[in-house]
Structures are given as C-alpha cells and as structure tokens.
CHARMM-style PDB file with segment names, atoms N, HN, CA, C and O in Angstrom:
ATOM      1  N   MET     1      -6.141 -12.212   0.975  1.00  0.00      PROA
ATOM      2  CA  MET     1      -5.079 -12.647   0.388  1.00  0.00      PROA
ATOM      3  C   MET     1      -5.797 -13.748  -0.923  1.00  0.00      PROA
ATOM      4  O   MET     1      -6.747 -14.526  -0.839  1.00  0.00      PROA
ATOM      5  N   SER     2      -4.995 -13.457  -1.967  1.00  0.00      PROA
ATOM      6  HN  SER     2      -4.223 -12.825  -2.036  1.00  0.00      PROA
ATOM      7  CA  SER     2      -5.960 -13.741  -3.148  1.00  0.00      PROA
ATOM      8  C   SER     2      -6.131 -15.631  -3.416  1.00  0.00      PROA
ATOM      9  O   SER     2      -5.143 -16.362  -3.343  1.00  0.00      PROA
ATOM     10  N   LYS     3      -7.132 -16.012  -3.631  1.00  0.00      PROA
ATOM     11  HN  LYS     3      -7.935 -15.419  -3.689  1.00  0.00      PROA
ATOM     12  CA  LYS     3      -7.385 -17.338  -4.095  1.00  0.00      PROA
ATOM     13  C   LYS     3      -6.306 -18.304  -5.262  1.00  0.00      PROA
ATOM     14  O   LYS     3      -6.095 -18.085  -6.455  1.00  0.00      PROA
ATOM     15  N   LYS     4      -5.819 -19.307  -4.448  1.00  0.00      PROA
ATOM     16  HN  LYS     4      -5.990 -19.485  -3.479  1.00  0.00      PROA
ATOM     17  CA  LYS     4      -4.908 -19.858  -5.370  1.00  0.00      PROA
ATOM     18  C   LYS     4      -5.407 -21.131  -5.921  1.00  0.00      PROA
ATOM     19  O   LYS     4      -5.549 -22.052  -5.118  1.00  0.00      PROA
ATOM     20  N   LYS     5      -5.718 -21.348  -7.252  1.00  0.00      PROA
ATOM     21  HN  LYS     5      -5.602 -20.599  -7.905  1.00  0.00      PROA
ATOM     22  CA  LYS     5      -6.120 -22.547  -7.754  1.00  0.00      PROA
ATOM     23  C   LYS     5      -5.147 -23.503  -8.322  1.00  0.00      PROA
ATOM     24  O   LYS     5      -4.138 -22.955  -8.767  1.00  0.00      PROA
ATOM     25  N   ALA     6      -5.178 -24.494  -8.399  1.00  0.00      PROA
ATOM     26  HN  ALA     6      -5.998 -24.939  -8.038  1.00  0.00      PROA
ATOM     27  CA  ALA     6      -4.368 -25.680  -8.268  1.00  0.00      PROA
ATOM     28  C   ALA     6      -4.596 -26.394  -9.746  1.00  0.00      PROA
ATOM     29  O   ALA     6      -5.677 -26.918 -10.016  1.00  0.00      PROA
ATOM     30  N   PHE     7      -3.397 -26.370 -10.758  1.00  0.00      PROA
ATOM     31  HN  PHE     7      -2.519 -25.945 -10.538  1.00  0.00      PROA
ATOM     32  CA  PHE     7      -2.760 -27.301 -11.636  1.00  0.00      PROA
ATOM     33  C   PHE     7      -1.729 -27.977 -12.181  1.00  0.00      PROA
ATOM     34  O   PHE     7      -0.526 -27.721 -12.128  1.00  0.00      PROA
ATOM     35  N   ALA     8      -2.443 -29.083 -12.841  1.00  0.00      PROA
ATOM     36  HN  ALA     8      -3.420 -29.291 -12.883  1.00  0.00      PROA
ATOM     37  CA  ALA     8      -0.939 -30.026 -13.339  1.00  0.00      PROA
ATOM     38  C   ALA     8      -0.190 -29.176 -14.352  1.00  0.00      PROA
ATOM     39  O   ALA     8      -0.753 -28.538 -15.241  1.00  0.00      PROA
ATOM     40  N   LEU     9       1.574 -29.227 -14.081  1.00  0.00      PROA
ATOM     41  HN  LEU     9       2.031 -29.745 -13.359  1.00  0.00      PROA
ATOM     42  CA  LEU     9       2.348 -28.647 -14.843  1.00  0.00      PROA
ATOM     43  C   LEU     9       2.683 -29.862 -15.116  1.00  0.00      PROA
ATOM     44  O   LEU     9       2.483 -30.823 -14.373  1.00  0.00      PROA
ATOM     45  N   ARG    10       3.447 -29.907 -16.676  1.00  0.00      PROA
ATOM     46  HN  ARG    10       3.610 -29.127 -17.280  1.00  0.00      PROA
ATOM     47  CA  ARG    10       4.325 -30.879 -17.163  1.00  0.00      PROA
ATOM     48  C   ARG    10       5.700 -29.891 -17.614  1.00  0.00      PROA
ATOM     49  O   ARG    10       5.651 -28.854 -18.275  1.00  0.00      PROA
ATOM     50  N   ILE    11       6.995 -30.597 -17.006  1.00  0.00      PROA
ATOM     51  HN  ILE    11       7.035 -31.439 -16.469  1.00  0.00      PROA
ATOM     52  CA  ILE    11       7.951 -29.621 -17.421  1.00  0.00      PROA
ATOM     53  C   ILE    11       8.967 -30.490 -17.684  1.00  0.00      PROA
ATOM     54  O   ILE    11       8.926 -31.528 -17.025  1.00  0.00      PROA
ATOM     55  N   ASN    12       9.949 -30.358 -18.526  1.00  0.00      PROA
ATOM     56  HN  ASN    12       9.982 -29.515 -19.061  1.00  0.00      PROA
ATOM     57  CA  ASN    12      11.113 -30.882 -18.672  1.00  0.00      PROA
ATOM     58  C   ASN    12      12.388 -31.155 -17.181  1.00  0.00      PROA
ATOM     59  O   ASN    12      13.040 -30.314 -16.561  1.00  0.00      PROA
ATOM     60  N   GLU    13      12.322 -32.792 -17.017  1.00  0.00      PROA
ATOM     61  HN  GLU    13      11.792 -33.474 -17.520  1.00  0.00      PROA
ATOM     62  CA  GLU    13      12.786 -32.617 -15.623  1.00  0.00      PROA
ATOM     63  C   GLU    13      14.277 -31.980 -15.681  1.00  0.00      PROA
ATOM     64  O   GLU    13      14.654 -31.502 -14.611  1.00  0.00      PROA
ATOM     65  N   GLU    14      15.020 -31.916 -16.574  1.00  0.00      PROA
ATOM     66  HN  GLU    14      14.714 -32.305 -17.444  1.00  0.00      PROA
ATOM     67  CA  GLU    14      16.245 -31.018 -16.055  1.00  0.00      PROA
ATOM     68  C   GLU    14      15.726 -30.026 -15.562  1.00  0.00      PROA
ATOM     69  O   GLU    14      16.302 -29.642 -14.544  1.00  0.00      PROA
ATOM     70  N   MET    15      14.788 -29.391 -15.896  1.00  0.00      PROA
ATOM     71  HN  MET    15      14.320 -29.702 -16.723  1.00  0.00      PROA
ATOM     72  CA  MET    15      14.422 -27.708 -15.815  1.00  0.00      PROA
ATOM     73  C   MET    15      13.960 -27.889 -14.301  1.00  0.00      PROA
ATOM     74  O   MET    15      14.468 -27.241 -13.387  1.00  0.00      PROA
ATOM     75  N   LEU    16      12.986 -28.797 -14.126  1.00  0.00      PROA
ATOM     76  HN  LEU    16      12.573 -29.323 -14.869  1.00  0.00      PROA
ATOM     77  CA  LEU    16      12.462 -29.265 -12.100  1.00  0.00      PROA
ATOM     78  C   LEU    16      13.867 -29.158 -11.617  1.00  0.00      PROA
ATOM     79  O   LEU    16      14.136 -28.361 -10.718  1.00  0.00      PROA
ATOM     80  N   LYS    17      14.882 -29.998 -12.220  1.00  0.00      PROA
ATOM     81  HN  LYS    17      14.663 -30.646 -12.950  1.00  0.00      PROA
ATOM     82  CA  LYS    17      15.841 -29.904 -10.932  1.00  0.00      PROA
ATOM     83  C   LYS    17      16.547 -28.972 -10.701  1.00  0.00      PROA
ATOM     84  O   LYS    17      17.043 -28.820  -9.585  1.00  0.00      PROA
ATOM     85  N   ALA    18      16.860 -27.707 -12.217  1.00  0.00      PROA
ATOM     86  HN  ALA    18      16.456 -27.831 -13.123  1.00  0.00      PROA
ATOM     87  CA  ALA    18      17.310 -26.792 -11.751  1.00  0.00      PROA
ATOM     88  C   ALA    18      16.362 -25.946 -10.971  1.00  0.00      PROA
ATOM     89  O   ALA    18      16.834 -25.125 -10.185  1.00  0.00      PROA
ATOM     90  N   ILE    19      14.951 -26.075 -11.124  1.00  0.00      PROA
ATOM     91  HN  ILE    19      14.568 -26.742 -11.762  1.00  0.00      PROA
ATOM     92  CA  ILE    19      14.002 -24.746 -10.576  1.00  0.00      PROA
ATOM     93  C   ILE    19      14.254 -25.482  -8.659  1.00  0.00      PROA
ATOM     94  O   ILE    19      14.128 -24.790  -7.648  1.00  0.00      PROA
ATOM     95  N   GLU    20      14.495 -26.493  -8.669  1.00  0.00      PROA
ATOM     96  HN  GLU    20      14.598 -27.055  -9.490  1.00  0.00      PROA
ATOM     97  CA  GLU    20      14.181 -26.989  -7.150  1.00  0.00      PROA
ATOM     98  C   GLU    20      15.463 -27.017  -6.337  1.00  0.00      PROA
ATOM     99  O   GLU    20      15.504 -27.093  -5.109  1.00  0.00      PROA
ATOM    100  N   LYS    21      16.851 -26.924  -7.428  1.00  0.00      PROA
ATOM    101  HN  LYS    21      16.818 -26.863  -8.426  1.00  0.00      PROA
ATOM    102  CA  LYS    21      17.964 -26.095  -6.787  1.00  0.00      PROA
ATOM    103  C   LYS    21      18.190 -24.766  -6.044  1.00  0.00      PROA
ATOM    104  O   LYS    21      18.718 -24.376  -5.004  1.00  0.00      PROA
ATOM    105  N   TRP    22      17.353 -24.138  -7.374  1.00  0.00      PROA
ATOM    106  HN  TRP    22      16.923 -24.455  -8.220  1.00  0.00      PROA
ATOM    107  CA  TRP    22      17.283 -22.767  -7.129  1.00  0.00      PROA
ATOM    108  C   TRP    22      16.602 -22.353  -5.735  1.00  0.00      PROA
ATOM    109  O   TRP    22      17.087 -21.472  -5.025  1.00  0.00      PROA
ATOM    110  N   ALA    23      15.231 -23.184  -5.347  1.00  0.00      PROA
ATOM    111  HN  ALA    23      14.837 -23.899  -5.924  1.00  0.00      PROA
ATOM    112  CA  ALA    23      14.381 -23.062  -4.432  1.00  0.00      PROA
ATOM    113  C   ALA    23      15.046 -23.474  -3.306  1.00  0.00      PROA
ATOM    114  O   ALA    23      14.656 -23.066  -2.212  1.00  0.00      PROA
ATOM    115  N   SER    24      15.864 -24.119  -3.378  1.00  0.00      PROA
ATOM    116  HN  SER    24      16.181 -24.451  -4.267  1.00  0.00      PROA
ATOM    117  CA  SER    24      17.063 -24.415  -2.315  1.00  0.00      PROA
ATOM    118  C   SER    24      17.539 -23.577  -1.487  1.00  0.00      PROA
ATOM    119  O   SER    24      17.413 -23.332  -0.287  1.00  0.00      PROA
ATOM    120  N   ASP    25      18.060 -23.219  -2.281  1.00  0.00      PROA
ATOM    121  HN  ASP    25      18.162 -23.418  -3.256  1.00  0.00      PROA
ATOM    122  CA  ASP    25      19.054 -22.108  -2.049  1.00  0.00      PROA
ATOM    123  C   ASP    25      18.541 -20.782  -1.652  1.00  0.00      PROA
ATOM    124  O   ASP    25      19.076 -20.029  -0.838  1.00  0.00      PROA
ATOM    125  N   GLU    26      17.367 -20.555  -2.356  1.00  0.00      PROA
ATOM    126  HN  GLU    26      16.932 -21.166  -3.017  1.00  0.00      PROA
ATOM    127  CA  GLU    26      16.635 -19.524  -1.958  1.00  0.00      PROA
ATOM    128  C   GLU    26      15.644 -19.740  -0.723  1.00  0.00      PROA
ATOM    129  O   GLU    26      14.751 -18.984  -0.339  1.00  0.00      PROA
ATOM    130  N   PHE    27      16.014 -20.898  -0.235  1.00  0.00      PROA
ATOM    131  HN  PHE    27      16.739 -21.512  -0.547  1.00  0.00      PROA
ATOM    132  CA  PHE    27      14.874 -21.283   1.024  1.00  0.00      PROA
ATOM    133  C   PHE    27      13.485 -21.055   0.929  1.00  0.00      PROA
ATOM    134  O   PHE    27      12.767 -20.573   1.806  1.00  0.00      PROA
ATOM    135  N   ARG    28      13.060 -21.547  -0.526  1.00  0.00      PROA
ATOM    136  HN  ARG    28      13.643 -21.939  -1.238  1.00  0.00      PROA
ATOM    137  CA  ARG    28      11.471 -21.598  -0.814  1.00  0.00      PROA
ATOM    138  C   ARG    28      11.014 -22.958  -1.440  1.00  0.00      PROA
ATOM    139  O   ARG    28      11.947 -23.617  -1.898  1.00  0.00      PROA
ATOM    140  N   SER    29      10.050 -23.386  -1.529  1.00  0.00      PROA
ATOM    141  HN  SER    29       9.292 -22.851  -1.157  1.00  0.00      PROA
ATOM    142  CA  SER    29       9.335 -24.497  -1.722  1.00  0.00      PROA
ATOM    143  C   SER    29       9.990 -24.067  -3.436  1.00  0.00      PROA
ATOM    144  O   SER    29      10.515 -23.028  -3.837  1.00  0.00      PROA
ATOM    145  N   THR    30       9.620 -25.596  -4.276  1.00  0.00      PROA
ATOM    146  HN  THR    30       9.193 -26.440  -3.951  1.00  0.00      PROA
ATOM    147  CA  THR    30       9.450 -25.755  -5.400  1.00  0.00      PROA
ATOM    148  C   THR    30       8.772 -24.732  -5.995  1.00  0.00      PROA
ATOM    149  O   THR    30       9.262 -23.839  -6.686  1.00  0.00      PROA
ATOM    150  N   ASN    31       7.233 -24.949  -5.603  1.00  0.00      PROA
ATOM    151  HN  ASN    31       6.835 -25.675  -5.042  1.00  0.00      PROA
ATOM    152  CA  ASN    31       5.973 -24.234  -6.114  1.00  0.00      PROA
ATOM    153  C   ASN    31       6.436 -22.624  -5.859  1.00  0.00      PROA
ATOM    154  O   ASN    31       6.226 -21.693  -6.636  1.00  0.00      PROA
ATOM    155  N   GLY    32       7.000 -22.572  -4.787  1.00  0.00      PROA
ATOM    156  HN  GLY    32       7.171 -23.328  -4.156  1.00  0.00      PROA
ATOM    157  CA  GLY    32       7.240 -21.130  -4.473  1.00  0.00      PROA
ATOM    158  C   GLY    32       7.806 -20.520  -5.003  1.00  0.00      PROA
ATOM    159  O   GLY    32       7.692 -19.296  -5.075  1.00  0.00      PROA
ATOM    160  N   GLN    33       8.709 -21.309  -5.615  1.00  0.00      PROA
ATOM    161  HN  GLN    33       8.802 -22.303  -5.557  1.00  0.00      PROA
ATOM    162  CA  GLN    33       9.987 -20.436  -6.588  1.00  0.00      PROA
ATOM    163  C   GLN    33       9.220 -20.311  -8.054  1.00  0.00      PROA
ATOM    164  O   GLN    33       9.511 -19.486  -8.920  1.00  0.00      PROA
ATOM    165  N   ILE    34       8.364 -21.132  -8.125  1.00  0.00      PROA
ATOM    166  HN  ILE    34       8.128 -21.803  -7.421  1.00  0.00      PROA
ATOM    167  CA  ILE    34       7.390 -21.053  -9.548  1.00  0.00      PROA
ATOM    168  C   ILE    34       6.635 -19.922  -9.820  1.00  0.00      PROA
ATOM    169  O   ILE    34       6.411 -19.379 -10.902  1.00  0.00      PROA
ATOM    170  N   GLU    35       6.169 -19.556  -8.382  1.00  0.00      PROA
ATOM    171  HN  GLU    35       6.351 -19.998  -7.503  1.00  0.00      PROA
ATOM    172  CA  GLU    35       5.042 -18.655  -8.581  1.00  0.00      PROA
ATOM    173  C   GLU    35       6.149 -17.514  -8.530  1.00  0.00      PROA
ATOM    174  O   GLU    35       6.255 -16.893  -9.588  1.00  0.00      PROA
ATOM    175  N   TRP    36       6.825 -17.199  -7.702  1.00  0.00      PROA
ATOM    176  HN  TRP    36       6.739 -17.703  -6.843  1.00  0.00      PROA
ATOM    177  CA  TRP    36       7.756 -16.475  -7.983  1.00  0.00      PROA
ATOM    178  C   TRP    36       8.763 -16.141  -9.298  1.00  0.00      PROA
ATOM    179  O   TRP    36       9.197 -15.027  -9.592  1.00  0.00      PROA
ATOM    180  N   MET    37       8.956 -17.113  -9.843  1.00  0.00      PROA
ATOM    181  HN  MET    37       8.604 -18.018  -9.605  1.00  0.00      PROA
ATOM    182  CA  MET    37       9.611 -16.610 -11.172  1.00  0.00      PROA
ATOM    183  C   MET    37       8.605 -15.968 -11.764  1.00  0.00      PROA
ATOM    184  O   MET    37       8.727 -14.757 -11.943  1.00  0.00      PROA
ATOM    185  N   LEU    38       7.439 -16.632 -12.175  1.00  0.00      PROA
ATOM    186  HN  LEU    38       7.341 -17.616 -12.030  1.00  0.00      PROA
ATOM    187  CA  LEU    38       5.722 -16.209 -12.854  1.00  0.00      PROA
ATOM    188  C   LEU    38       5.772 -14.577 -12.674  1.00  0.00      PROA
ATOM    189  O   LEU    38       6.085 -13.608 -13.366  1.00  0.00      PROA
ATOM    190  N   MET    39       5.458 -14.739 -11.817  1.00  0.00      PROA
ATOM    191  HN  MET    39       5.204 -15.526 -11.254  1.00  0.00      PROA
ATOM    192  CA  MET    39       5.609 -12.760 -11.208  1.00  0.00      PROA
ATOM    193  C   MET    39       6.744 -12.021 -11.679  1.00  0.00      PROA
ATOM    194  O   MET    39       6.502 -11.058 -12.407  1.00  0.00      PROA
ATOM    195  N   GLN    40       7.659 -12.227 -11.467  1.00  0.00      PROA
ATOM    196  HN  GLN    40       7.856 -13.009 -10.876  1.00  0.00      PROA
ATOM    197  CA  GLN    40       8.917 -11.422 -11.755  1.00  0.00      PROA
ATOM    198  C   GLN    40       8.515 -11.178 -13.256  1.00  0.00      PROA
ATOM    199  O   GLN    40       8.585 -10.013 -13.647  1.00  0.00      PROA
ATOM    200  N   SER    41       8.086 -12.181 -14.174  1.00  0.00      PROA
ATOM    201  HN  SER    41       8.028 -13.127 -13.856  1.00  0.00      PROA
ATOM    202  CA  SER    41       8.193 -12.476 -15.230  1.00  0.00      PROA
ATOM    203  C   SER    41       6.995 -11.250 -15.800  1.00  0.00      PROA
ATOM    204  O   SER    41       7.340 -10.304 -16.508  1.00  0.00      PROA
ATOM    205  N   LEU    42       5.970 -11.413 -15.475  1.00  0.00      PROA
ATOM    206  HN  LEU    42       5.690 -12.182 -14.900  1.00  0.00      PROA
ATOM    207  CA  LEU    42       4.421 -10.665 -15.264  1.00  0.00      PROA
ATOM    208  C   LEU    42       5.167  -8.971 -15.229  1.00  0.00      PROA
ATOM    209  O   LEU    42       4.958  -8.173 -16.142  1.00  0.00      PROA
ATOM    210  N   LYS    43       5.965  -8.670 -14.116  1.00  0.00      PROA
ATOM    211  HN  LYS    43       6.134  -9.318 -13.374  1.00  0.00      PROA
ATOM    212  CA  LYS    43       6.217  -7.571 -13.566  1.00  0.00      PROA
ATOM    213  C   LYS    43       6.882  -6.962 -14.592  1.00  0.00      PROA
ATOM    214  O   LYS    43       6.484  -5.910 -15.091  1.00  0.00      PROA
ATOM    215  N   ASN    44       8.206  -7.740 -15.069  1.00  0.00      PROA
ATOM    216  HN  ASN    44       8.530  -8.595 -14.664  1.00  0.00      PROA
ATOM    217  CA  ASN    44       9.013  -7.213 -16.084  1.00  0.00      PROA
ATOM    218  C   ASN    44       8.172  -6.818 -17.502  1.00  0.00      PROA
ATOM    219  O   ASN    44       8.330  -5.694 -17.980  1.00  0.00      PROA
ATOM    220  N   HSD    45       7.514  -7.534 -17.974  1.00  0.00      PROA
ATOM    221  HN  HSD    45       7.385  -8.447 -17.586  1.00  0.00      PROA
ATOM    222  CA  HSD    45       6.247  -7.555 -19.289  1.00  0.00      PROA
ATOM    223  C   HSD    45       5.529  -6.289 -18.661  1.00  0.00      PROA
ATOM    224  O   HSD    45       5.245  -5.483 -19.547  1.00  0.00      PROA
ATOM    225  N   ASN    46       5.156  -5.883 -17.410  1.00  0.00      PROA
ATOM    226  HN  ASN    46       5.386  -6.538 -16.691  1.00  0.00      PROA
ATOM    227  CA  ASN    46       4.051  -4.594 -17.050  1.00  0.00      PROA
ATOM    228  C   ASN    46       2.600  -5.623 -17.496  1.00  0.00      PROA
ATOM    229  O   ASN    46       1.594  -5.161 -18.035  1.00  0.00      PROA
ATOM    230  N   ARG    47       2.797  -7.101 -17.119  1.00  0.00      PROA
ATOM    231  HN  ARG    47       3.614  -7.477 -16.681  1.00  0.00      PROA
ATOM    232  CA  ARG    47       1.380  -7.526 -16.968  1.00  0.00      PROA
ATOM    233  C   ARG    47       0.942  -8.041 -15.625  1.00  0.00      PROA
ATOM    234  O   ARG    47       0.059  -8.876 -15.429  1.00  0.00      PROA
ATOM    235  N   ALA    48       1.566  -7.522 -14.867  1.00  0.00      PROA
ATOM    236  HN  ALA    48       2.283  -6.843 -15.026  1.00  0.00      PROA
ATOM    237  CA  ALA    48       1.079  -7.899 -13.277  1.00  0.00      PROA
ATOM    238  C   ALA    48       0.027  -8.041 -12.830  1.00  0.00      PROA
ATOM    239  O   ALA    48      -0.641  -7.517 -13.721  1.00  0.00      PROA
ATOM    240  N   PRO    49      -0.832  -8.438 -11.924  1.00  0.00      PROA
ATOM    241  CA  PRO    49      -2.122  -8.136 -11.807  1.00  0.00      PROA
ATOM    242  C   PRO    49      -2.131  -6.992 -11.046  1.00  0.00      PROA
ATOM    243  O   PRO    49      -1.224  -6.522 -10.358  1.00  0.00      PROA
ATOM    244  N   LYS    50      -3.486  -6.504 -11.279  1.00  0.00      PROA
ATOM    245  HN  LYS    50      -4.223  -6.885 -11.837  1.00  0.00      PROA
ATOM    246  CA  LYS    50      -3.549  -5.152 -10.073  1.00  0.00      PROA
ATOM    247  C   LYS    50      -3.672  -5.572  -9.093  1.00  0.00      PROA
ATOM    248  O   LYS    50      -4.259  -6.654  -9.092  1.00  0.00      PROA
ATOM    249  N   LYS    51      -3.202  -4.993  -7.638  1.00  0.00      PROA
ATOM    250  HN  LYS    51      -2.725  -4.114  -7.638  1.00  0.00      PROA
ATOM    251  CA  LYS    51      -3.996  -5.474  -6.408  1.00  0.00      PROA
ATOM    252  C   LYS    51      -4.775  -4.568  -6.081  1.00  0.00      PROA
ATOM    253  O   LYS    51      -4.637  -3.367  -6.315  1.00  0.00      PROA
ATOM    254  N   LYS    52      -5.726  -5.146  -5.465  1.00  0.00      PROA
ATOM    255  HN  LYS    52      -5.838  -6.121  -5.276  1.00  0.00      PROA
ATOM    256  CA  LYS    52      -6.672  -4.026  -4.779  1.00  0.00      PROA
ATOM    257  C   LYS    52      -6.436  -3.315  -3.875  1.00  0.00      PROA
ATOM    258  O   LYS    52      -5.679  -3.688  -2.979  1.00  0.00      PROA
ATOM    259  N   THR    53      -6.895  -2.358  -3.868  1.00  0.00      PROA
ATOM    260  HN  THR    53      -7.510  -2.055  -4.596  1.00  0.00      PROA
ATOM    261  CA  THR    53      -6.535  -1.399  -2.609  1.00  0.00      PROA
ATOM    262  C   THR    53      -7.745  -1.484  -1.236  1.00  0.00      PROA
ATOM    263  O   THR    53      -8.825  -2.059  -1.376  1.00  0.00      PROA
ATOM    264  N   ASP    54      -7.264  -0.711   0.231  1.00  0.00      PROA
ATOM    265  HN  ASP    54      -6.387  -0.243   0.344  1.00  0.00      PROA
ATOM    266  CA  ASP    54      -8.327  -1.141   1.205  1.00  0.00      PROA
ATOM    267  C   ASP    54      -9.568  -0.384   0.695  1.00  0.00      PROA
ATOM    268  O   ASP    54     -10.718  -0.720   0.980  1.00  0.00      PROA
ATOM    269  N   SER    55      -9.263   0.600  -0.036  1.00  0.00      PROA
ATOM    270  HN  SER    55      -8.329   0.873  -0.268  1.00  0.00      PROA
ATOM    271  CA  SER    55     -10.041   2.209   0.186  1.00  0.00      PROA
ATOM    272  C   SER    55     -11.375   1.386  -0.696  1.00  0.00      PROA
ATOM    273  O   SER    55     -12.498   1.390  -0.191  1.00  0.00      PROA
ATOM    274  N   ASN    56     -11.121   0.691  -2.055  1.00  0.00      PROA
ATOM    275  HN  ASN    56     -10.209   0.687  -2.465  1.00  0.00      PROA
ATOM    276  CA  ASN    56     -12.112  -0.061  -2.567  1.00  0.00      PROA
ATOM    277  C   ASN    56     -12.615  -0.741  -1.859  1.00  0.00      PROA
ATOM    278  O   ASN    56     -13.830  -0.581  -1.968  1.00  0.00      PROA
ATOM    279  N   GLU    57     -12.351  -1.532  -1.072  1.00  0.00      PROA
ATOM    280  HN  GLU    57     -11.364  -1.662  -0.983  1.00  0.00      PROA
ATOM    281  CA  GLU    57     -12.769  -2.595  -0.437  1.00  0.00      PROA
ATOM    282  C   GLU    57     -13.780  -1.942   1.213  1.00  0.00      PROA
ATOM    283  O   GLU    57     -14.540  -2.563   1.956  1.00  0.00      PROA
ATOM    284  N   GLU    58     -13.415  -0.794   1.238  1.00  0.00      PROA
ATOM    285  HN  GLU    58     -12.797  -0.289   0.635  1.00  0.00      PROA
ATOM    286  CA  GLU    58     -14.294   0.063   2.393  1.00  0.00      PROA
ATOM    287  C   GLU    58     -15.099   0.570   1.438  1.00  0.00      PROA
ATOM    288  O   GLU    58     -16.169   0.644   2.042  1.00  0.00      PROA
ATOM    289  N   SER    59     -15.315   1.014   0.219  1.00  0.00      PROA
ATOM    290  HN  SER    59     -14.446   0.954  -0.272  1.00  0.00      PROA
ATOM    291  CA  SER    59     -16.200   1.570  -0.254  1.00  0.00      PROA
ATOM    292  C   SER    59     -17.659   0.517  -0.642  1.00  0.00      PROA
ATOM    293  O   SER    59     -18.774   0.991  -0.858  1.00  0.00      PROA
ATOM    294  N   ASP    60     -17.364  -0.839  -0.664  1.00  0.00      PROA
ATOM    295  HN  ASP    60     -16.458  -1.224  -0.489  1.00  0.00      PROA
ATOM    296  CA  ASP    60     -17.863  -1.436  -0.773  1.00  0.00      PROA
ATOM    297  C   ASP    60     -19.200  -1.983   0.345  1.00  0.00      PROA
ATOM    298  O   ASP    60     -20.296  -2.512   0.162  1.00  0.00      PROA
ATOM    299  N   THR    61     -18.422  -1.528   1.554  1.00  0.00      PROA
ATOM    300  HN  THR    61     -17.532  -1.098   1.703  1.00  0.00      PROA
ATOM    301  CA  THR    61     -19.475  -2.133   3.155  1.00  0.00      PROA
ATOM    302  C   THR    61     -20.176  -0.679   3.020  1.00  0.00      PROA
ATOM    303  OT1 THR    61     -21.056  -0.342   3.813  1.00  0.00      PROA
TER     304      THR     61
END
C-alpha cells in the first residue's frame, strides 16, 4: 500500500457540501471521495501513477 501524505485543502464551502453529499451517496468518506475524484481525473488524462508490480519487488530481494 502506498504511503499517504496529509495536507491542508482550501475549498469553496458550496463545493465541499456537494462533495460531501456525493460521498454520502456513494458510501465513502469525504476524503475518500476526493481521492477517488482526483484518481479519475488523472486516469482520464493519462497521468495516473504507475503501479508497482510484484515481479519488480521480487527482483529487488
């Protein structure tokens, strides 16, 4: 699992309310919803982080 880094996010109150509602509808936390939204955007623009494969980790040992 990748390491998570905390940071402060300033966001418009109305936008946050909309994200909180969406998160609730999807049974996610607000943080989880924002992470999901960001990952979808990265994928849509072919900028998603590369996944590490098990074979890469095994070759390091």
